N, C-alpha and C positions, 0 to 999 in steps of 0.2 A: 896627137901620139896616138900610134895603134892602139886598138882596144885589148889587143895581147899583153901589149908592152903594161898598160895600167892597170889588167888583173893581175902580171904578174907580182907590182907590186904592192894592190889591196891584197896579196897573199904574205908578203913580210909582212904587213901591217898585221895580218891575222896573225901569223905564226910569232909575232914578239909581243904580243899582247897578255900582259901581266894580270890582268884581271877578266872575268866573266862579262861584267859591264863593256871593255874595253873590246874583247872580244866580238860584243854583240853590234856595236856600232859598226866596225869592221868589215862584219857579216854581211850586216845589213848594206853598205856601202857593193861590196861585193856584190851582193845577190843584184843589188840595183846594175852595175856597171856588167855584170855579165846576161841580165833579162830573167833570170831567175825571177824576181820580183812580180814581173808580169805574167809569165809561165802558171805563176801561183795563184794571180788573181783568175786567171780563165780556167772554167769547167771544162774545157774542150781537149781533149787528148785520145788519142789511141790506145793512153796504158790501161785506160778503166773505161767501164759506162758508166760515165758522168751521168747519164738523163736517167737511168736507172736511180742512181744514186740521191739524185734532184727532187726527183718523184718522193722516193722514202724520206727522205728528211723532211721535206713539206708536211706530206703526212704525217711525222710524229708530231712537229711543232703546231700542226693544226689539232690532233688527237691531245695534245698536253695544255693547250690554250684552252680548249673545250671541258676541258677536265673529265674527259673521257676516259677514265681510269680504265674499264674494261679492254674498250678499242687501243689502247696502249701498251697492256699487258699483249693483248693476242699480237698486234704488230711488233712489238719487242720480242716474242716467243718467233714468229716467225721471221723475221730478219737480222737477227745479231749471231753476226757467225763472225770467223775475221776476212774473210774473203769475197763479202759482200760487192757484186761489183765488179771484180778483179782489184779491191782495194788494196788486198795485200801484194800485192805488184810489187815487187821492192824497185821497179828501175822508178818509182813516183818519191821513192824516199831516198835519191840521189841527185836528183835536178836541182835542188837547193841547198842550203846549208843553214836557213831556217826552218825547215820542216817541208811539208807535201801540198797541194793544195788544199786550198782553202776550205771548198768543198767535203773534201774528207774531213777534214779538221773541225768544221762546224756538222757535219755529221755524226762524229765520233763526241763532240760536247753536245750535241742534242741524244744520245744517248744515255749522258750520265746522267742529262738534266732529267731525263723522263724516268730514268730512275729512281734518283733520291724526288720527285714527285709523288 
């Protein structure tokens, strides 16, 4: 069966989901079938500066795990804005039903962890 027919059938399953849990299962299947799951796992794309985000993520993690509060405060102050490395590019949020690049999600979670630190 062609991939497009499988995706159309999966879209019907998505559209008929009666609970969020059912929709989530169907969305995972859809993303797996469409290649979106793999797309999310790979940092690389022309849509954002993934290298910059990776470096900043590692810096924040390192500062937080070393309890370098002053360094962490400085790093947060210099680098927390809505379009860091092009992360605000709307195309990054239309490729998958379940989210965007794992790197972007990890970066946002690390910022939240750093703020709570």
